[in-house]
C-alpha positions as CSV (number, residue, x, y, z in Angstrom):
1,M,-42.8,9.8,-11.0
2,T,-39.6,7.3,-10.0
3,I,-36.1,9.0,-10.1
4,K,-33.4,7.6,-12.8
5,L,-31.3,5.2,-11.2
6,P,-27.9,3.8,-12.4
7,R,-28.6,1.1,-14.6
8,L,-26.4,-2.0,-15.8
9,S,-26.9,-2.5,-19.4
10,S,-27.3,-6.2,-21.1
11,A,-24.2,-5.4,-23.1
12,T,-22.0,-4.7,-20.3
13,A,-23.4,-7.6,-18.2
14,D,-22.3,-10.0,-21.5
15,R,-18.8,-8.3,-21.4
16,L,-18.5,-8.9,-17.6
17,L,-18.9,-12.8,-18.4
18,Q,-17.2,-13.1,-21.5
19,S,-14.4,-10.2,-21.6
20,S,-13.8,-7.1,-19.4
21,V,-14.7,-3.7,-18.9
22,A,-13.1,-0.5,-17.7
23,A,-14.0,2.9,-16.3
24,P,-12.1,5.7,-14.4
25,R,-12.8,6.4,-10.8
26,S,-12.9,10.0,-10.8
27,R,-14.7,10.2,-7.4
28,W,-11.6,8.8,-5.7
29,S,-8.1,10.8,-5.5
30,V,-4.5,9.6,-5.1
31,L,-2.3,10.9,-2.2
32,K,1.3,10.4,-1.5
33,A,2.9,10.2,2.0
34,S,6.5,9.5,2.8
35,G,8.9,10.5,5.8
36,S,11.1,8.5,8.1
37,T,8.2,8.1,10.5
38,V,5.2,8.0,8.5
39,R,4.1,4.6,9.3
40,D,4.5,5.2,13.1
41,Y,2.5,8.3,12.5
42,L,-0.3,6.9,10.8
43,Q,-0.4,3.9,13.1
44,G,-1.9,6.6,15.7
45,Q,-4.1,8.4,13.2
46,V,-5.9,5.5,11.4
47,T,-8.3,2.8,12.5
48,Q,-6.4,-0.3,11.0
49,D,-3.1,-1.6,11.9
50,M,-0.3,-0.5,9.8
51,G,1.5,-3.6,10.5
52,K,-0.7,-5.5,8.1
53,L,0.4,-3.2,5.2
54,T,3.0,-5.0,2.8
55,S,4.2,-4.9,-0.6
56,E,1.7,-7.8,-1.4
57,C,-1.4,-6.3,0.1
58,G,-2.7,-3.1,1.1
59,I,-5.1,-2.0,4.1
60,H,-8.6,-0.2,4.4
61,A,-9.0,2.2,7.2
62,C,-10.8,5.3,8.3
63,L,-9.4,8.5,9.6
64,L,-11.4,9.8,12.6
65,T,-11.9,12.9,14.8
66,P,-11.3,12.4,18.9
67,Q,-15.0,11.9,18.8
68,G,-15.1,9.0,16.8
69,K,-16.6,10.8,13.5
70,A,-15.3,9.8,10.1
71,V,-12.8,12.3,8.3
72,S,-12.4,10.3,5.4
73,E,-12.4,6.6,4.3
74,L,-9.1,5.4,2.8
75,Y,-7.2,2.6,1.2
76,I,-3.5,2.4,1.9
77,I,-0.7,0.6,-0.4
78,Q,2.9,0.3,-0.4
79,G,4.6,2.7,-3.0
80,R,8.0,3.0,-4.3
81,D,10.9,3.8,-2.2
82,E,9.0,3.6,1.2
83,E,6.4,6.1,-0.1
84,L,2.8,5.3,0.7
85,I,-0.1,5.7,-1.6
86,L,-3.4,6.7,0.0
87,L,-6.8,6.4,-2.0
88,V,-9.3,8.7,-0.6
89,P,-12.8,10.1,-2.0
90,S,-11.9,13.1,-4.1
91,A,-14.3,15.4,-2.2
92,K,-12.3,14.8,1.0
93,A,-9.0,14.7,-0.4
94,E,-7.8,18.3,0.9
95,I,-9.7,17.6,4.3
96,T,-7.6,14.5,4.8
97,V,-4.3,16.0,3.8
98,G,-4.8,19.2,6.3
99,R,-5.9,16.7,9.1
100,L,-2.9,14.6,8.8
101,R,-0.5,17.3,8.5
102,Q,-2.4,19.0,11.5
103,F,-1.3,16.5,13.9
104,A,2.0,15.5,12.7
105,L,4.3,17.3,15.1
106,G,7.2,15.5,16.0
107,H,7.0,13.6,12.9
108,T,8.5,13.8,9.3
109,L,5.7,14.0,7.2
110,R,5.4,14.9,3.4
111,I,1.8,14.3,2.3
112,G,0.0,15.8,-0.7
113,I,-2.4,15.3,-3.6
114,V,-0.9,13.9,-6.5
115,D,-2.9,14.9,-9.5
116,T,-0.8,13.2,-12.2
117,L,-2.1,9.9,-10.7
118,A,-5.5,8.5,-11.5
119,I,-7.5,5.4,-10.9
120,C,-9.4,3.1,-12.9
121,S,-11.6,0.3,-12.5
122,I,-11.3,-3.2,-14.6
123,Q,-13.8,-5.9,-14.1
124,G,-15.0,-8.9,-15.9
125,A,-13.8,-12.4,-16.3
126,N,-11.0,-11.4,-18.6
127,A,-9.7,-8.2,-16.2
128,P,-6.5,-9.7,-15.4
129,E,-5.4,-9.8,-19.1
130,L,-5.5,-6.2,-19.2
131,L,-3.2,-5.7,-16.1
132,H,-0.5,-7.0,-18.4
133,K,-1.0,-4.1,-20.6
134,F,0.1,-1.8,-17.4
135,E,3.2,-3.9,-16.9
136,L,1.3,-5.4,-14.0
137,T,1.3,-9.0,-12.7
138,E,-1.9,-10.4,-11.3
139,P,-1.9,-9.7,-7.5
140,G,-2.7,-12.5,-5.0
141,N,-6.1,-13.8,-4.1
142,G,-7.0,-11.7,-1.0
143,W,-8.8,-8.8,-0.6
144,L,-6.6,-5.7,-1.5
145,A,-3.8,-7.8,-2.7
146,C,-1.7,-5.8,-5.0
147,S,1.0,-5.8,-7.6
148,R,3.2,-3.2,-8.9
149,S,5.5,-2.1,-12.0
150,E,9.1,-2.3,-11.7
151,S,9.5,1.0,-13.7
152,D,7.0,3.5,-12.6
153,D,4.1,4.6,-10.1
154,T,1.6,1.9,-11.3
155,F,-0.2,-0.2,-8.8
156,A,-3.1,-2.9,-9.4
157,L,-5.3,-3.6,-6.3
158,V,-7.8,-6.6,-5.8
159,M,-11.1,-4.2,-5.9
160,P,-13.5,-6.1,-5.0
161,K,-12.5,-9.5,-3.9
162,S,-15.8,-11.2,-5.4
163,P,-16.6,-11.1,-8.2
164,R,-12.8,-10.5,-8.7
165,G,-11.7,-7.0,-10.2
166,F,-9.1,-4.5,-9.7
167,W,-8.4,-0.8,-9.4
168,V,-5.3,0.2,-11.3
169,I,-3.4,3.5,-10.0
170,S,-1.2,4.9,-12.8
171,S,-0.5,8.1,-14.6
172,K,-3.2,9.4,-16.6
173,E,-1.3,9.2,-19.9
174,K,-0.5,5.3,-19.2
175,I,-4.1,4.6,-18.4
176,D,-5.1,6.3,-21.7
177,V,-2.3,4.6,-23.9
178,A,-3.2,0.8,-22.1
179,L,-6.6,1.2,-22.7
180,S,-6.8,3.0,-26.1
181,N,-8.1,-0.1,-27.7
182,H,-10.7,-0.8,-24.9
183,V,-14.1,0.6,-24.7
184,M,-14.3,2.8,-21.8
185,L,-17.6,3.1,-19.9
186,D,-19.7,5.7,-18.2
187,E,-19.0,5.9,-14.6
188,T,-22.9,5.6,-14.0
189,E,-22.6,1.9,-15.0
190,F,-19.7,1.3,-12.6
191,E,-21.9,2.9,-9.9
192,A,-24.6,0.6,-10.6
193,M,-22.3,-2.5,-10.5
194,R,-21.2,-1.3,-7.1
195,V,-24.6,-0.8,-5.8
196,I,-25.6,-4.2,-7.0
197,R,-22.7,-6.0,-5.4
198,G,-23.7,-4.0,-2.3
199,F,-20.4,-2.1,-1.8
200,P,-20.7,1.1,-0.1
201,D,-18.8,4.3,-0.6
202,F,-18.1,7.3,1.8
203,G,-19.9,10.0,1.0
204,T,-22.5,8.2,-0.9
205,E,-24.2,5.5,1.5
206,W,-22.7,7.0,4.8
207,D,-20.9,10.1,5.8
208,E,-19.4,11.7,8.9
209,S,-23.3,11.5,10.6
210,I,-22.7,7.4,10.7
211,H,-20.2,5.9,12.9
212,P,-18.1,3.6,10.7
213,L,-18.6,0.5,12.7
214,N,-22.4,1.3,11.7
215,A,-21.2,1.4,7.8
216,N,-19.5,-2.1,8.4
217,L,-16.1,-1.3,8.9
218,I,-15.3,-4.6,10.7
219,E,-16.9,-6.4,7.6
220,F,-14.7,-4.5,5.2
221,D,-11.4,-5.2,7.4
222,G,-11.1,-1.6,8.2
223,V,-10.4,-1.6,11.8
224,S,-8.4,-3.3,14.4
225,F,-9.2,-3.7,18.1
226,N,-5.7,-4.9,19.1
227,K,-3.7,-2.3,17.5
228,G,-3.5,0.1,20.7
229,C,-4.2,3.7,20.6
230,Y,-5.3,6.2,17.9
231,V,-7.4,9.1,17.2
232,G,-11.2,8.1,17.7
233,Q,-10.2,4.5,19.2
234,E,-11.8,5.2,22.5
235,V,-15.5,5.6,21.0
236,T,-14.9,2.7,18.3
237,A,-13.7,0.2,21.0
238,R,-16.7,1.1,23.5
239,M,-19.2,0.8,20.4
240,N,-17.6,-2.8,19.7
241,W,-17.1,-4.4,23.0
242,R,-20.4,-3.0,24.5
243,G,-22.8,-3.8,21.8
244,G,-23.3,-0.4,20.5
245,I,-23.6,-1.5,16.9
246,K,-27.2,-1.1,16.4
247,K,-27.3,-0.7,12.5
248,K,-25.3,-1.8,9.7
249,L,-25.6,-1.3,5.8
250,Y,-27.2,-4.0,3.9
251,R,-27.7,-5.2,0.2
252,V,-31.3,-5.4,-0.3
253,S,-33.6,-6.3,-3.2
254,I,-36.6,-4.1,-3.9
255,S,-39.8,-5.3,-5.7
256,G,-40.4,-2.0,-7.7
257,Q,-38.4,1.3,-7.6
258,P,-37.9,4.1,-4.9
259,D,-39.3,7.3,-5.6
260,T,-36.6,9.3,-4.0
261,I,-33.0,8.6,-2.6
262,P,-32.4,8.3,0.1
263,C,-35.7,7.3,1.4
264,P,-37.5,5.7,4.5
265,V,-37.5,1.9,4.7
266,Q,-40.5,1.0,7.2
267,T,-42.4,-1.9,8.8
268,T,-45.5,-0.1,10.3
269,A,-43.0,2.8,11.2
270,K,-39.8,4.4,9.7
271,I,-36.9,1.9,11.0
272,G,-34.2,2.6,8.7
273,E,-33.4,4.2,5.3
274,L,-32.3,3.2,1.6
275,K,-29.1,5.1,0.8
276,S,-28.9,4.2,-2.8
277,A,-30.2,1.9,-5.6
278,A,-29.5,0.7,-9.0
279,I,-31.1,-1.6,-11.9
280,D,-29.4,-4.9,-13.3
281,H,-29.4,-5.8,-16.8
282,E,-32.4,-7.8,-16.1
283,G,-34.5,-5.0,-14.9
284,N,-34.2,-6.0,-11.3
285,C,-33.5,-3.4,-8.4
286,F,-30.9,-3.8,-5.9
287,G,-29.8,-1.3,-3.2
288,I,-28.2,-0.6,0.0
289,A,-30.0,0.4,3.0
290,L,-29.1,1.3,6.7
291,L,-31.0,-0.7,8.9
292,P,-31.4,-2.0,12.5
293,V,-29.2,-5.3,13.1
294,D,-32.2,-7.2,14.6
295,V,-34.3,-6.2,11.5
296,G,-31.4,-7.2,8.9
297,E,-30.8,-10.5,10.6
298,S,-34.3,-11.6,10.9
299,E,-36.3,-13.6,8.5
300,S,-39.8,-12.7,9.6
301,V,-39.9,-8.8,9.6
302,A,-41.8,-7.2,6.3
303,L,-40.2,-4.1,4.9
304,S,-41.4,-1.7,2.4
305,L,-40.8,1.8,0.8
306,E,-43.3,4.5,1.4
307,N,-44.8,3.7,-2.2
308,G,-45.5,0.4,-1.3
309,A,-42.4,-1.7,-3.1
310,S,-41.4,-4.5,-0.7
311,V,-37.6,-4.5,0.6
312,E,-35.9,-7.9,0.9
313,V,-32.6,-8.1,3.2
314,L,-30.1,-10.3,1.0
315,E,-26.9,-10.0,3.4
316,A,-24.7,-7.5,5.2
317,C,-22.4,-5.3,3.0
318,H,-18.9,-7.1,3.0
319,A,-15.6,-7.0,1.5
């Protein structure tokens, strides 16, 4: 008996092509960080170069332990009055705050979870039109391009780049008012869209047991190899320069459906793992799998699940 997978409905697929859809992203929390040296401090803590952060573009990064293990994935955007807005998986929000406070000796750092702010995702051909309801202009074309309201803590972030969509960060009240006449979808359908697109999340397709470079941190522009020292930098740099990236996350199609998630991906023996799967509006099954790079980039290796369903590698997961 197969498990129940997240599914994209035909009605939602039509709305994506003809108008837009929206849903809350409750799996993510909003943090604020401030202080006169907050950027310098984070430069020594996260994998991406804080110098890339501007008012027009956010950054993607990871927070690591000294051993190079992931504490959390995060997106950082410039807030109001030199504050920084950090978006982190809700399950890791308190850990992230504690970890950053723990090593802030010598820095003026104020950081905490902001329960009054929430995130909603807006996707579809007419998604930019919904931004005006938040007093937001459409951001630029790049990955994580952002715009902001002049009156309050409301921001738009390009997420994902293709097909182009947005995360809106704002107060829960403003989100409710702006989208009061818009159909809000169940988050399950947005999870299906995410998996079908091949967009992995920390805590779902990967965790602290997988090094971020094996979770495609390079493909998601989440690491700088030229910024200098940061916590976990030595392990991360060594993996990159010495060819230590042996596995990656790949977007795959599946001829049937998995019986369980996660489940092994095999040739004649287990060589990888299917981390998630979802059904599109036409009944096709897609997933995200952790596979050896030499297998993921080969066109001749036949892959399958234990139940006999064949697996086809489509591409490495990317921004």
